[in-house]
Biopython code that builds the backbone (N, CA, C, O; Angstrom):
import numpy as np
from Bio.PDB.StructureBuilder import StructureBuilder

atoms = [
    (1, "MET", "N", (-43.985, -22.275, 50.861)),
    (1, "MET", "CA", (-45.446, -23.231, 51.682)),
    (1, "MET", "C", (-46.359, -23.258, 50.695)),
    (1, "MET", "O", (-46.641, -22.407, 49.852)),
    (2, "ILE", "N", (-46.799, -24.358, 50.902)),
    (2, "ILE", "CA", (-47.871, -24.750, 50.057)),
    (2, "ILE", "C", (-48.952, -24.484, 50.814)),
    (2, "ILE", "O", (-49.144, -25.034, 51.898)),
    (3, "GLU", "N", (-49.992, -23.334, 50.124)),
    (3, "GLU", "CA", (-51.320, -23.450, 50.731)),
    (3, "GLU", "C", (-52.560, -24.306, 50.010)),
    (3, "GLU", "O", (-52.698, -24.309, 48.787)),
    (4, "VAL", "N", (-53.367, -24.967, 50.833)),
    (4, "VAL", "CA", (-54.343, -26.163, 50.175)),
    (4, "VAL", "C", (-55.927, -25.272, 50.926)),
    (4, "VAL", "O", (-56.009, -24.851, 52.080)),
    (5, "ARG", "N", (-56.719, -25.217, 50.140)),
    (5, "ARG", "CA", (-57.864, -24.687, 50.433)),
    (5, "ARG", "C", (-58.850, -26.010, 50.006)),
    (5, "ARG", "O", (-58.563, -26.767, 49.079)),
    (6, "TYR", "N", (-60.096, -26.148, 50.875)),
    (6, "TYR", "CA", (-60.963, -27.152, 50.476)),
    (6, "TYR", "C", (-62.280, -26.766, 51.236)),
    (6, "TYR", "O", (-62.597, -26.737, 52.425)),
    (7, "HIS", "N", (-62.946, -26.469, 49.993)),
    (7, "HIS", "CA", (-64.507, -25.928, 50.112)),
    (7, "HIS", "C", (-65.072, -26.917, 49.874)),
    (7, "HIS", "O", (-65.263, -27.369, 48.746)),
    (8, "MET", "N", (-65.524, -27.537, 51.219)),
    (8, "MET", "CA", (-66.529, -28.717, 50.972)),
    (8, "MET", "C", (-68.059, -28.938, 50.345)),
    (8, "MET", "O", (-68.545, -30.033, 50.062)),
    (9, "LYS", "N", (-68.501, -28.042, 50.243)),
    (9, "LYS", "CA", (-69.839, -28.049, 49.627)),
    (9, "LYS", "C", (-69.997, -27.640, 48.301)),
    (9, "LYS", "O", (-70.979, -27.893, 47.603)),
    (10, "ARG", "N", (-68.857, -26.901, 47.916)),
    (10, "ARG", "CA", (-68.456, -26.676, 46.383)),
    (10, "ARG", "C", (-67.784, -27.705, 45.660)),
    (10, "ARG", "O", (-67.841, -27.746, 44.431)),
    (11, "HIS", "N", (-67.116, -28.585, 46.374)),
    (11, "HIS", "CA", (-66.438, -29.899, 45.721)),
    (11, "HIS", "C", (-65.444, -29.091, 45.171)),
    (11, "HIS", "O", (-65.488, -29.008, 43.944)),
    (12, "GLU", "N", (-64.352, -28.328, 45.868)),
    (12, "GLU", "CA", (-63.432, -27.439, 45.496)),
    (12, "GLU", "C", (-62.288, -27.472, 46.073)),
    (12, "GLU", "O", (-62.411, -27.113, 47.244)),
    (13, "LEU", "N", (-60.809, -27.839, 45.692)),
    (13, "LEU", "CA", (-59.737, -27.789, 46.028)),
    (13, "LEU", "C", (-58.667, -27.162, 45.119)),
    (13, "LEU", "O", (-58.586, -27.155, 43.891)),
    (14, "SER", "N", (-57.801, -26.595, 46.141)),
    (14, "SER", "CA", (-57.016, -25.802, 45.644)),
    (14, "SER", "C", (-55.543, -25.882, 46.449)),
    (14, "SER", "O", (-55.349, -25.951, 47.662)),
    (15, "ALA", "N", (-54.515, -25.845, 45.279)),
    (15, "ALA", "CA", (-53.284, -25.598, 46.195)),
    (15, "ALA", "C", (-52.272, -25.186, 45.221)),
    (15, "ALA", "O", (-52.045, -25.561, 44.070)),
    (16, "THR", "N", (-51.486, -23.940, 46.310)),
    (16, "THR", "CA", (-50.827, -22.809, 45.708)),
    (16, "THR", "C", (-49.535, -22.619, 46.335)),
    (16, "THR", "O", (-49.442, -22.372, 47.538)),
    (17, "GLY", "N", (-48.234, -22.757, 45.331)),
    (17, "GLY", "CA", (-47.205, -22.457, 46.175)),
    (17, "GLY", "C", (-46.239, -24.063, 46.073)),
    (17, "GLY", "O", (-46.573, -25.118, 45.535)),
    (18, "HIS", "N", (-45.022, -23.728, 46.783)),
    (18, "HIS", "CA", (-44.104, -24.671, 46.878)),
    (18, "HIS", "C", (-43.729, -25.094, 48.279)),
    (18, "HIS", "O", (-43.352, -24.168, 48.997)),
    (19, "ALA", "N", (-43.752, -26.225, 48.784)),
    (19, "ALA", "CA", (-43.297, -26.669, 50.064)),
    (19, "ALA", "C", (-42.041, -26.286, 50.448)),
    (19, "ALA", "O", (-41.850, -26.037, 51.639)),
    (20, "GLY", "N", (-41.159, -26.195, 49.662)),
    (20, "GLY", "CA", (-39.499, -25.828, 50.406)),
    (20, "GLY", "C", (-38.978, -26.833, 51.115)),
    (20, "GLY", "O", (-37.948, -26.558, 51.731)),
    (21, "PHE", "N", (-39.538, -28.289, 51.234)),
    (21, "PHE", "CA", (-38.990, -29.367, 51.761)),
    (21, "PHE", "C", (-37.788, -29.435, 51.420)),
    (21, "PHE", "O", (-37.017, -29.343, 52.376)),
    (22, "ALA", "N", (-37.274, -29.572, 50.344)),
    (22, "ALA", "CA", (-36.084, -30.059, 49.734)),
    (22, "ALA", "C", (-35.511, -28.851, 48.692)),
    (22, "ALA", "O", (-36.131, -27.895, 48.227)),
    (23, "GLU", "N", (-34.498, -29.135, 48.554)),
    (23, "GLU", "CA", (-33.665, -27.925, 47.572)),
    (23, "GLU", "C", (-34.417, -27.868, 46.278)),
    (23, "GLU", "O", (-35.222, -28.797, 46.209)),
    (24, "GLU", "N", (-34.420, -27.198, 45.381)),
    (24, "GLU", "CA", (-35.157, -26.848, 44.225)),
    (24, "GLU", "C", (-34.286, -28.477, 43.202)),
    (24, "GLU", "O", (-33.095, -28.711, 43.405)),
    (25, "GLY", "N", (-34.926, -29.169, 42.436)),
    (25, "GLY", "CA", (-34.322, -29.970, 41.648)),
    (25, "GLY", "C", (-34.043, -31.327, 42.350)),
    (25, "GLY", "O", (-33.705, -32.334, 41.727)),
    (26, "GLN", "N", (-34.239, -31.264, 43.926)),
    (26, "GLN", "CA", (-33.992, -32.420, 44.802)),
    (26, "GLN", "C", (-34.988, -33.423, 45.001)),
    (26, "GLN", "O", (-34.706, -34.479, 45.566)),
    (27, "GLY", "N", (-36.375, -33.114, 44.487)),
    (27, "GLY", "CA", (-37.088, -34.221, 44.431)),
    (27, "GLY", "C", (-37.961, -33.825, 46.064)),
    (27, "GLY", "O", (-37.809, -34.438, 47.121)),
    (28, "ASP", "N", (-38.546, -33.049, 45.901)),
    (28, "ASP", "CA", (-39.474, -32.721, 47.048)),
    (28, "ASP", "C", (-40.561, -33.540, 47.206)),
    (28, "ASP", "O", (-41.410, -33.644, 46.320)),
    (29, "ILE", "N", (-40.640, -34.329, 48.592)),
    (29, "ILE", "CA", (-41.573, -34.923, 49.013)),
    (29, "ILE", "C", (-42.622, -34.877, 48.982)),
    (29, "ILE", "O", (-43.395, -35.618, 48.375)),
    (30, "VAL", "N", (-42.893, -33.781, 49.790)),
    (30, "VAL", "CA", (-44.077, -33.006, 50.407)),
    (30, "VAL", "C", (-44.516, -32.496, 49.234)),
    (30, "VAL", "O", (-45.716, -32.759, 49.151)),
    (31, "CYS", "N", (-44.057, -31.761, 48.074)),
    (31, "CYS", "CA", (-44.929, -31.230, 46.957)),
    (31, "CYS", "C", (-45.245, -32.491, 46.187)),
    (31, "CYS", "O", (-46.382, -32.464, 45.716)),
    (32, "SER", "N", (-44.514, -33.657, 45.910)),
    (32, "SER", "CA", (-45.004, -34.733, 45.365)),
    (32, "SER", "C", (-46.197, -35.226, 45.726)),
    (32, "SER", "O", (-47.054, -35.654, 44.953)),
    (33, "ALA", "N", (-46.283, -35.149, 47.316)),
    (33, "ALA", "CA", (-47.636, -35.768, 47.835)),
    (33, "ALA", "C", (-48.758, -34.728, 47.526)),
    (33, "ALA", "O", (-49.859, -35.095, 47.116)),
    (34, "VAL", "N", (-48.489, -33.609, 47.706)),
    (34, "VAL", "CA", (-49.880, -33.136, 47.626)),
    (34, "VAL", "C", (-50.258, -32.883, 45.999)),
    (34, "VAL", "O", (-51.435, -32.728, 45.676)),
    (35, "THR", "N", (-49.110, -32.851, 44.944)),
    (35, "THR", "CA", (-49.456, -32.766, 43.540)),
    (35, "THR", "C", (-50.250, -34.258, 43.479)),
    (35, "THR", "O", (-51.432, -34.291, 43.136)),
    (36, "ALA", "N", (-49.523, -35.475, 43.832)),
    (36, "ALA", "CA", (-50.345, -36.419, 43.595)),
    (36, "ALA", "C", (-51.760, -36.383, 43.831)),
    (36, "ALA", "O", (-52.565, -36.697, 42.955)),
    (37, "LEU", "N", (-52.143, -35.956, 45.157)),
    (37, "LEU", "CA", (-53.549, -35.961, 45.528)),
    (37, "LEU", "C", (-54.094, -34.750, 44.952)),
    (37, "LEU", "O", (-55.311, -34.940, 44.959)),
    (38, "MET", "N", (-53.923, -33.911, 44.587)),
    (38, "MET", "CA", (-54.429, -32.878, 43.665)),
    (38, "MET", "C", (-54.798, -33.231, 42.497)),
    (38, "MET", "O", (-55.788, -32.682, 42.014)),
    (39, "LEU", "N", (-53.974, -34.395, 41.641)),
    (39, "LEU", "CA", (-53.902, -34.774, 40.354)),
    (39, "LEU", "C", (-55.041, -35.797, 40.520)),
    (39, "LEU", "O", (-55.896, -35.942, 39.646)),
    (40, "THR", "N", (-55.032, -36.386, 41.480)),
    (40, "THR", "CA", (-56.084, -37.714, 41.638)),
    (40, "THR", "C", (-57.594, -36.733, 41.706)),
    (40, "THR", "O", (-58.628, -36.969, 41.083)),
    (41, "ALA", "N", (-57.410, -35.914, 42.390)),
    (41, "ALA", "CA", (-59.170, -34.766, 42.635)),
    (41, "ALA", "C", (-59.203, -34.559, 40.971)),
    (41, "ALA", "O", (-60.144, -34.942, 40.277)),
    (42, "ALA", "N", (-58.164, -33.973, 40.522)),
    (42, "ALA", "CA", (-58.526, -33.490, 39.203)),
    (42, "ALA", "C", (-58.976, -34.375, 37.914)),
    (42, "ALA", "O", (-59.671, -33.944, 36.994)),
    (43, "GLU", "N", (-58.339, -35.967, 38.041)),
    (43, "GLU", "CA", (-58.664, -36.934, 37.160)),
    (43, "GLU", "C", (-60.050, -37.327, 37.694)),
    (43, "GLU", "O", (-60.963, -37.432, 36.875)),
    (44, "PHE", "N", (-60.331, -37.600, 39.256)),
    (44, "PHE", "CA", (-61.924, -37.739, 39.249)),
    (44, "PHE", "C", (-62.932, -36.811, 38.946)),
    (44, "PHE", "O", (-64.031, -37.244, 38.600)),
    (45, "ALA", "N", (-62.708, -35.471, 39.030)),
    (45, "ALA", "CA", (-63.406, -34.406, 38.461)),
    (45, "ALA", "C", (-63.773, -34.539, 37.312)),
    (45, "ALA", "O", (-64.956, -34.566, 36.974)),
    (46, "ARG", "N", (-62.564, -34.666, 36.365)),
    (46, "ARG", "CA", (-62.604, -34.989, 35.163)),
    (46, "ARG", "C", (-63.516, -35.818, 34.301)),
    (46, "ARG", "O", (-64.025, -35.512, 33.223)),
    (47, "HIS", "N", (-63.651, -37.297, 35.222)),
    (47, "HIS", "CA", (-64.515, -38.148, 34.425)),
    (47, "HIS", "C", (-65.715, -38.218, 35.500)),
    (47, "HIS", "O", (-66.499, -39.156, 35.360)),
    (48, "ASN", "N", (-65.900, -37.453, 36.398)),
    (48, "ASN", "CA", (-67.393, -37.812, 37.101)),
    (48, "ASN", "C", (-67.780, -36.442, 37.284)),
    (48, "ASN", "O", (-67.753, -36.160, 38.482)),
    (49, "GLY", "N", (-68.116, -35.519, 36.583)),
    (49, "GLY", "CA", (-68.790, -34.630, 36.384)),
    (49, "GLY", "C", (-68.513, -33.630, 35.506)),
    (49, "GLY", "O", (-67.856, -34.043, 34.550)),
    (50, "ASP", "N", (-68.853, -32.076, 35.457)),
    (50, "ASP", "CA", (-68.382, -30.819, 34.726)),
    (50, "ASP", "C", (-67.143, -30.204, 35.520)),
    (50, "ASP", "O", (-67.255, -29.278, 36.323)),
    (51, "ALA", "N", (-65.808, -30.912, 35.155)),
    (51, "ALA", "CA", (-64.632, -30.586, 35.783)),
    (51, "ALA", "C", (-64.187, -29.013, 35.633)),
    (51, "ALA", "O", (-63.946, -28.688, 34.470)),
    (52, "GLU", "N", (-64.065, -28.160, 36.455)),
    (52, "GLU", "CA", (-63.365, -27.095, 36.321)),
    (52, "GLU", "C", (-61.946, -27.333, 36.920)),
    (52, "GLU", "O", (-61.845, -27.696, 38.092)),
    (53, "ILE", "N", (-60.880, -27.140, 36.161)),
    (53, "ILE", "CA", (-59.546, -27.493, 36.205)),
    (53, "ILE", "C", (-58.830, -26.492, 35.701)),
    (53, "ILE", "O", (-59.043, -26.077, 34.562)),
    (54, "ARG", "N", (-57.816, -25.945, 36.558)),
    (54, "ARG", "CA", (-57.064, -25.321, 36.610)),
    (54, "ARG", "C", (-55.270, -25.468, 36.754)),
    (54, "ARG", "O", (-54.838, -25.407, 37.905)),
    (55, "GLU", "N", (-54.262, -25.655, 35.626)),
    (55, "GLU", "CA", (-53.229, -26.000, 36.476)),
    (55, "GLU", "C", (-51.706, -25.284, 35.524)),
    (55, "GLU", "O", (-51.360, -25.323, 34.343)),
    (56, "GLU", "N", (-51.103, -24.650, 36.825)),
    (56, "GLU", "CA", (-49.911, -24.027, 36.367)),
    (56, "GLU", "C", (-48.935, -24.474, 37.206)),
    (56, "GLU", "O", (-49.346, -25.245, 38.073)),
    (57, "LYS", "N", (-47.437, -24.160, 37.221)),
    (57, "LYS", "CA", (-46.509, -24.622, 37.990)),
    (57, "LYS", "C", (-46.933, -24.248, 39.247)),
    (57, "LYS", "O", (-47.428, -23.123, 39.172)),
    (58, "GLY", "N", (-46.958, -24.645, 40.262)),
    (58, "GLY", "CA", (-47.080, -24.312, 41.650)),
    (58, "GLY", "C", (-48.397, -24.047, 41.835)),
    (58, "GLY", "O", (-48.568, -23.292, 42.792)),
    (59, "ASP", "N", (-49.647, -24.466, 41.145)),
    (59, "ASP", "CA", (-50.937, -24.022, 41.247)),
    (59, "ASP", "C", (-51.804, -25.233, 40.805)),
    (59, "ASP", "O", (-51.563, -26.030, 39.898)),
    (60, "ILE", "N", (-52.511, -25.207, 41.367)),
    (60, "ILE", "CA", (-53.691, -26.042, 40.924)),
    (60, "ILE", "C", (-54.919, -26.121, 41.498)),
    (60, "ILE", "O", (-55.017, -26.333, 42.706)),
    (61, "TYR", "N", (-56.197, -25.934, 40.561)),
    (61, "TYR", "CA", (-57.486, -25.571, 40.933)),
    (61, "TYR", "C", (-58.150, -26.812, 40.659)),
    (61, "TYR", "O", (-57.756, -27.474, 39.698)),
    (62, "VAL", "N", (-59.299, -27.307, 41.511)),
    (62, "VAL", "CA", (-60.045, -28.432, 40.778)),
    (62, "VAL", "C", (-61.433, -28.045, 41.524)),
    (62, "VAL", "O", (-61.523, -27.610, 42.672)),
    (63, "ARG", "N", (-62.377, -28.271, 40.722)),
    (63, "ARG", "CA", (-63.423, -28.080, 41.104)),
    (63, "ARG", "C", (-64.846, -29.288, 40.083)),
    (63, "ARG", "O", (-64.957, -29.376, 38.860)),
    (64, "CYS", "N", (-65.461, -29.818, 40.864)),
    (64, "CYS", "CA", (-66.166, -30.860, 40.309)),
    (64, "CYS", "C", (-67.883, -30.532, 40.445)),
    (64, "CYS", "O", (-68.530, -30.683, 41.481)),
    (65, "LEU", "N", (-68.349, -30.116, 39.309)),
    (65, "LEU", "CA", (-69.852, -29.872, 39.256)),
    (65, "LEU", "C", (-70.478, -31.042, 38.544)),
    (65, "LEU", "O", (-70.368, -31.559, 37.432)),
    (66, "CYS", "N", (-71.314, -31.289, 39.850)),
    (66, "CYS", "CA", (-72.261, -32.702, 39.312)),
    (66, "CYS", "C", (-73.626, -32.163, 39.765)),
    (66, "CYS", "O", (-73.965, -31.147, 40.374)),
    (67, "LEU", "N", (-74.371, -33.347, 39.180)),
    (67, "LEU", "CA", (-75.665, -33.172, 39.454)),
    (67, "LEU", "C", (-76.050, -33.662, 40.576)),
    (67, "LEU", "O", (-75.577, -34.754, 40.890)),
    (68, "PRO", "N", (-77.144, -32.902, 41.616)),
    (68, "PRO", "CA", (-77.585, -33.414, 42.905)),
    (68, "PRO", "C", (-77.289, -35.064, 43.096)),
    (68, "PRO", "O", (-76.382, -35.476, 43.819)),
    (69, "ARG", "N", (-77.865, -35.623, 42.611)),
    (69, "ARG", "CA", (-78.033, -36.959, 42.611)),
    (69, "ARG", "C", (-76.707, -37.617, 43.194)),
    (69, "ARG", "O", (-76.603, -38.515, 44.030)),
    (70, "TRP", "N", (-75.582, -36.806, 42.410)),
    (70, "TRP", "CA", (-73.948, -37.357, 42.611)),
    (70, "TRP", "C", (-73.524, -36.755, 43.869)),
    (70, "TRP", "O", (-72.617, -37.367, 44.433)),
    (71, "ASP", "N", (-73.938, -35.754, 44.419)),
    (71, "ASP", "CA", (-73.439, -34.862, 45.480)),
    (71, "ASP", "C", (-72.770, -35.909, 46.464)),
    (71, "ASP", "O", (-71.576, -35.752, 46.721)),
    (72, "ALA", "N", (-73.372, -36.833, 46.958)),
    (72, "ALA", "CA", (-72.736, -37.753, 48.127)),
    (72, "ALA", "C", (-71.640, -38.357, 47.490)),
    (72, "ALA", "O", (-70.566, -37.849, 47.810)),
    (73, "PRO", "N", (-71.587, -39.155, 46.801)),
    (73, "PRO", "CA", (-70.276, -39.754, 46.274)),
    (73, "PRO", "C", (-69.160, -38.750, 45.929)),
    (73, "PRO", "O", (-67.992, -38.926, 46.277)),
    (74, "VAL", "N", (-69.545, -37.791, 45.293)),
    (74, "VAL", "CA", (-68.292, -36.746, 45.024)),
    (74, "VAL", "C", (-67.837, -36.308, 46.396)),
    (74, "VAL", "O", (-66.646, -36.132, 46.652)),
    (75, "SER", "N", (-68.869, -36.125, 47.329)),
    (75, "SER", "CA", (-68.295, -35.631, 48.390)),
    (75, "SER", "C", (-67.491, -36.612, 49.154)),
    (75, "SER", "O", (-66.509, -36.187, 49.763)),
    (76, "LEU", "N", (-67.759, -37.755, 49.194)),
    (76, "LEU", "CA", (-67.275, -39.034, 49.548)),
    (76, "LEU", "C", (-65.545, -38.679, 49.063)),
    (76, "LEU", "O", (-64.722, -38.372, 49.925)),
    (77, "VAL", "N", (-65.268, -38.751, 47.956)),
    (77, "VAL", "CA", (-64.093, -38.935, 47.060)),
    (77, "VAL", "C", (-63.532, -37.214, 47.713)),
    (77, "VAL", "O", (-62.752, -37.230, 48.665)),
    (78, "PHE", "N", (-63.798, -36.400, 47.375)),
    (78, "PHE", "CA", (-63.274, -35.208, 47.831)),
    (78, "PHE", "C", (-62.644, -34.908, 49.356)),
    (78, "PHE", "O", (-61.611, -34.315, 49.666)),
    (79, "ASN", "N", (-63.846, -35.662, 50.332)),
    (79, "ASN", "CA", (-63.282, -35.754, 51.532)),
    (79, "ASN", "C", (-62.172, -36.286, 51.929)),
    (79, "ASN", "O", (-61.409, -35.816, 52.772)),
    (80, "ALA", "N", (-61.967, -37.978, 50.915)),
    (80, "ALA", "CA", (-61.134, -38.683, 51.143)),
    (80, "ALA", "C", (-59.686, -37.973, 50.766)),
    (80, "ALA", "O", (-58.665, -38.072, 51.446)),
    (81, "ILE", "N", (-59.812, -37.309, 49.656)),
    (81, "ILE", "CA", (-58.137, -36.694, 49.331)),
    (81, "ILE", "C", (-57.846, -35.595, 50.058)),
    (81, "ILE", "O", (-56.699, -35.248, 50.337)),
    (82, "ALA", "N", (-59.265, -34.784, 50.517)),
    (82, "ALA", "CA", (-58.846, -33.813, 51.652)),
    (82, "ALA", "C", (-58.164, -33.968, 52.956)),
    (82, "ALA", "O", (-57.431, -33.165, 53.533)),
    (83, "ALA", "N", (-58.578, -35.261, 53.341)),
    (83, "ALA", "CA", (-58.237, -35.986, 54.594)),
    (83, "ALA", "C", (-56.579, -36.139, 54.129)),
    (83, "ALA", "O", (-55.687, -35.585, 54.771)),
    (84, "GLY", "N", (-56.392, -36.743, 53.253)),
    (84, "GLY", "CA", (-55.012, -36.980, 52.454)),
    (84, "GLY", "C", (-54.143, -35.900, 53.183)),
    (84, "GLY", "O", (-53.376, -35.984, 54.142)),
    (85, "LEU", "N", (-54.657, -34.523, 52.137)),
    (85, "LEU", "CA", (-53.944, -33.296, 52.306)),
    (85, "LEU", "C", (-53.464, -32.956, 53.820)),
    (85, "LEU", "O", (-52.322, -32.781, 54.243)),
    (86, "LEU", "N", (-54.749, -32.921, 54.518)),
    (86, "LEU", "CA", (-54.823, -32.548, 55.753)),
    (86, "LEU", "C", (-53.438, -33.238, 56.529)),
    (86, "LEU", "O", (-52.530, -32.688, 57.153)),
    (87, "ARG", "N", (-53.685, -34.665, 56.212)),
    (87, "ARG", "CA", (-52.676, -35.597, 57.116)),
    (87, "ARG", "C", (-50.842, -35.140, 56.293)),
    (87, "ARG", "O", (-49.907, -35.586, 56.958)),
    (88, "VAL", "N", (-50.555, -34.580, 55.386)),
    (88, "VAL", "CA", (-49.640, -34.219, 54.968)),
    (88, "VAL", "C", (-49.175, -33.002, 55.488)),
    (88, "VAL", "O", (-47.991, -32.698, 55.633)),
    (89, "ALA", "N", (-50.760, -31.898, 55.930)),
    (89, "ALA", "CA", (-50.237, -30.974, 56.194)),
    (89, "ALA", "C", (-49.722, -31.119, 57.760)),
    (89, "ALA", "O", (-48.748, -30.565, 58.270)),
    (90, "GLN", "N", (-50.726, -32.091, 58.409)),
    (90, "GLN", "CA", (-50.189, -31.981, 59.631)),
    (90, "GLN", "C", (-48.698, -32.894, 60.049)),
    (90, "GLN", "O", (-48.300, -32.899, 61.214)),
    (91, "ALA", "N", (-48.044, -33.557, 59.069)),
    (91, "ALA", "CA", (-46.661, -33.778, 59.231)),
    (91, "ALA", "C", (-46.095, -33.050, 58.853)),
    (91, "ALA", "O", (-44.968, -33.062, 59.347)),
    (92, "HIS", "N", (-46.281, -32.152, 58.008)),
    (92, "HIS", "CA", (-45.298, -30.851, 57.473)),
    (92, "HIS", "C", (-45.827, -29.519, 57.873)),
    (92, "HIS", "O", (-46.067, -28.736, 56.954)),
    (93, "PRO", "N", (-46.044, -29.139, 59.084)),
    (93, "PRO", "CA", (-46.885, -27.917, 59.225)),
    (93, "PRO", "C", (-45.817, -26.855, 58.695)),
    (93, "PRO", "O", (-46.377, -26.072, 57.929)),
    (94, "ASP", "N", (-44.623, -26.610, 58.837)),
    (94, "ASP", "CA", (-43.850, -25.769, 57.901)),
    (94, "ASP", "C", (-43.962, -25.438, 56.754)),
    (94, "ASP", "O", (-43.622, -24.339, 56.317)),
    (95, "ASN", "N", (-44.609, -26.634, 55.907)),
    (95, "ASN", "CA", (-44.309, -26.942, 54.516)),
    (95, "ASN", "C", (-45.615, -26.481, 53.974)),
    (95, "ASN", "O", (-45.598, -25.817, 52.937)),
    (96, "VAL", "N", (-46.907, -26.795, 54.637)),
    (96, "VAL", "CA", (-48.269, -27.011, 54.091)),
    (96, "VAL", "C", (-49.343, -26.446, 55.045)),
    (96, "VAL", "O", (-49.476, -26.945, 56.163)),
    (97, "LYS", "N", (-50.070, -25.473, 54.654)),
    (97, "LYS", "CA", (-51.227, -25.153, 55.466)),
    (97, "LYS", "C", (-52.125, -25.714, 54.874)),
    (97, "LYS", "O", (-52.025, -25.932, 53.667)),
    (98, "PHE", "N", (-53.176, -26.067, 55.566)),
    (98, "PHE", "CA", (-54.419, -26.569, 55.123)),
    (98, "PHE", "C", (-55.740, -25.577, 55.954)),
    (98, "PHE", "O", (-55.871, -25.174, 57.110)),
    (99, "GLU", "N", (-56.666, -25.439, 54.569)),
    (99, "GLU", "CA", (-57.727, -24.722, 55.346)),
    (99, "GLU", "C", (-58.947, -25.367, 54.830)),
    (99, "GLU", "O", (-58.967, -25.868, 53.705)),
    (100, "ARG", "N", (-59.916, -25.369, 55.582)),
    (100, "ARG", "CA", (-61.125, -26.008, 55.528)),
    (100, "ARG", "C", (-62.165, -25.414, 55.128)),
    (100, "ARG", "O", (-61.934, -24.319, 55.640)),
    (101, "TYR", "N", (-63.163, -25.283, 54.592)),
    (101, "TYR", "CA", (-64.795, -24.230, 54.661)),
    (101, "TYR", "C", (-65.666, -24.799, 54.007)),
    (101, "TYR", "O", (-65.589, -25.226, 52.855)),
    (102, "ALA", "N", (-66.720, -24.829, 54.883)),
    (102, "ALA", "CA", (-68.288, -25.294, 54.625)),
    (102, "ALA", "C", (-68.403, -25.218, 53.659)),
    (102, "ALA", "O", (-69.485, -25.500, 53.142)),
]
sb = StructureBuilder()
sb.init_structure("model")
sb.init_model(0)
sb.init_chain("A")
sb.init_seg("    ")
for serial, (resi, resn, name, xyz) in enumerate(atoms, 1):
    if name == "N":
        sb.init_residue(resn, " ", resi, " ")
    sb.init_atom(name, np.array(xyz, "f"), 0.0, 1.0, " ", f" {name:<3s}", serial, name[0])
structure = sb.get_structure()
């Protein structure tokens, strides 16, 4: 199972684990969806603030440290990415757990 955590005020997303939707090496579409969204968050953070990014197999952590004047646009993008992650979790509740923190 993939565990996704979103800390809204900290502009922080993390995903840990594997979905187990498909057999290893068979192209797990759930893992792919979560990975694509998390990498989008990482690239956004890398280009729009001081990014803290950690990537290891089955684990990615992204935090965008921004100036206060950029808080609203960064929140907008991270909320959109988190909404996509939530939809994946809702579609595949046996494979993805989503937690949101204020």
